[in-house]
Residue, then its C-alpha position, 0 to 999 in steps of 0.5 A: m464487470s465480474l458477475i457471480q453465477g448463481a443457480t438462477g442466473e447472474w448477480e452483480i456485487v455492489l460495494g461501498l467502503e467507509i475507511h477510518a484513517q487515524i490522523t498522524s498527529q502528536s495529540k488527540l482531536m479534542s485534547g492534548a493527550s498523546t497518541k503514541f502507539g503501544a503505551e501502557p493502558n490508560s496512560q494517555v488519557s486526559l480529563v477530556d478523554a475520560a469525560m470528567p464533569g466540566m471538561l470542554p473539548v478544544v479542536n486541534e487545528f493541526c488535525y483540521e489541517q491534516a483533514v483539509l490536506t487529505g481532502l485536497g489529495l482526494n480531488a475533493e471539495i473543501n467545505l469552508v464551514s463545518i459543524f461537529d455533532r454528537k453521535n449518541y450511543f453507549y459502549p463501556d469504552l465510550p466515556q461520554g456516551y456519545q462520539i464527537s463526529q460530523f454529520t450534516d456538515p463535514i469538512v470535505g465533500p465529494g471527490v474521486v479516486k482513480i484505480e488501475l485495474p490488472d488489465g491496465s484500464f482505469h475505474d473511478v470511485g467517487i468519494e461521498r465525503l470525509h468527516l472528522e471524528q473521535d475514536a472510541g476506547k478499546s474493550i479487552h475481554d481476554l485478561y480475566p475469565s469473568q470481567s472485561c477491561v477498558d483502555l482509553n488510550r485510543s479514546g479521542v484520537a482523531l479519525m478521518e472517515i472516508v466514505s465512498d460511493p457504491d461504485m465498486r463491483t468486485a473484490e479486486h476493486a475494493k482491494l485496489y481502492v483501499s491500497k490507493i487510499r492508503t498510498i495517498l494518505r502516506y504520500l500526504g503524511t496524514c496517516d501512516g496507513n499501518m493496518e496491523q496497528g489499526s491506524l487504517r481500517a475499513d467497514v465494507n458494505v456489500s449487496v447483490r442485485r441482478p445486473g442493472a436492477e435496483l440496489g439490494t439490501r446491504c450488510e456491513i462488515k466491520n473493522m477490516n484491517s487487512i486488504r487480503n481479508i477484505g477481498m475474502a470477506i467480500e467474496y464470501e458475503a456476496r455468495r452468502q447473499v446470493d444463496i439466501i435470495e435464490d433459496g427464497g429468503t431475504i437479506a437482513q440489513e445488519t452488521r457482520l464480522w469477518d471470522v478469519a479462522k473460519g473464513e466466513t462472515r457472521s452476524m454481529r447486530s441488526k442494523e435497524e437496532a443500532h442506527d438511531y444515533r440521534y445526531f445533533p450539533d455539539p453545544d460545546l463546539l462552535p461551527v468551524v469557519l475556514e478562510q479560503s486563503w488558509v486552504d490555498a496555502i495548504k494546497a500549495r504544499i501538496p507533494e507529488l501524489p501517486d498518479a503524478k509520480h507514476g506518469r513521471l517515472m514512466r516518462q523520465y526513466g522509460l519504466n513500464s506501468y507495472d514497475a512504476n506501480i511497484l515503486i509508487a506503492d510506498p513513497e520511500n520505494a520511489d525515493y530510493f529508486e530515484i537515487v539508485a537510478k542517477g546516471v545509470d541504466a534505469k531499467l537495470a536500476v529498477n530490476w535491482v531495486t524491485g528484484d534483488l533488494f526487495g527480495m533481500l528486505n523481505k527475507r531478512g525482515f527489513t524495510i526500505e528505511t532500515s535497509p542495510i544497503k543504502a540507495e547510494a551504494l546500490g546506485e554505485l553497484v548498478g553503475l559498475i554494471t552499466d560501465k561494464t566494470i563488472s558483469n551482472k553475475i559478479a554484481k550479485q556476488v558483490f551485493e552479498f559482500m556488501l550485506e556481509t561487510g557494509d563496504a562500498p561496491t567499488k572497494i569490494v571489486e578492487e580488493k577481491g579482483l572482480k573487475q570484468v575482463t574486457d581485454t579481447g586478447a585474454i578473452e580470445k585465449a580462453v575461447d580458443e582453449v575451450i574450443a580446442a578442448n571440445p572438438d566433439k561439441v564443435e561439430q555438434v554446434k555447427q548442426k545446432p547453433k543454439m548450442a553456442g550458449w554452452f561454449v559461452g558458459q564454459v568460457m565464463q566458468a574458465t574466467g571466473g565469470k569475469a569475462n565480458p559475456q557479449a565479447v565471449s559470445d561474439l568471439i565464439k560465433a566468429k570462430l565457429g562460423l556462426e555469425d548472423 
């Protein structure tokens, strides 16, 4: 457990998160309006979304299915009876004057998510509930100097609010938890997890206490859409609270915002003034009653989830936990790797995928889906290394040619004459020439055997990097009497 060292002793951070995940669906929770991102303001607003008189909401069955699928993926209980409530509050971007949400009877009950810590240990984070609700619209304050605008495109979009138990104790816990939830949702296809576009955001509840004491007063940091900023905000807010308490003050329960420019949290509103939402069941919507057979049918099509894939990659390909974690971070990464690894050395394959490929993608601004080098082509390249057609060094040259031309690696190797020299006679001739040309180095290497690497480098240079490095090393050791 990581503790904060204060002037009067140690303090423990207690964290709980509310993750708001936009459901991947073509239409909104209670209307048929589109959910496409980036549309012109107020171009995707139905009469229901705009709260026109006499308009009645109708539950989108697909959104309900997505919520059930998510609950199952979180190892949570699915409630066969759930009720929509009205959560009453007033903002310009909330046309109804209330938000349709779920309070006493959510669709998903308790669950658990397991996160892997940097030291290889695991930490369980309890899920209190997952409920469905409508998103609000968006107020825009920077278009005109004296007035604000409202865009209702987002109004009514289906959200899943995933509420954790206060089981996290460090900023690292919270970052890993958000990453894990995001990954699970992407595997399930229930949310794209795009934090930059607001598809996934989190409210972070932070409090501090003496280790083992009663829970302290919490403050909520709203609308965090960056995992890095979540970590920074938690560390700042926890230290702020410790300093206040140690100076003799008390923590006010309030909602705060993270100021990225200043690197600090600042007060938004008092929680006491904003928490009375006067929930009551929505009179326009009947309770939703599910059949267990319907839930079972959804459960039967759950894909392989991150934890299961992590274990299988380690067993099937002999990967270590670190490499497996990199691959499972996004389902597309793991799929790409498994294509590359067919019939070749798996460790070599993972090194090429997570090293050369990911480095190229980051440098050139590509994603795994838009990669100019497809998995089959990279697998062919790794295969050429595996069967010793080319060396790893030559393969890096071929990789660059593949980027430039789009040609298959085998074609590039043939056309450019890059095949590895495995003829021991040709290699021996090059070794003899290097030894003959460097008698002074021969005497030195007999005193310092580690200098044999210099001879290997000279032979590789003389053969244009095409000699088999192991064969070169073996011949040099034999000829210089350096055999083990």
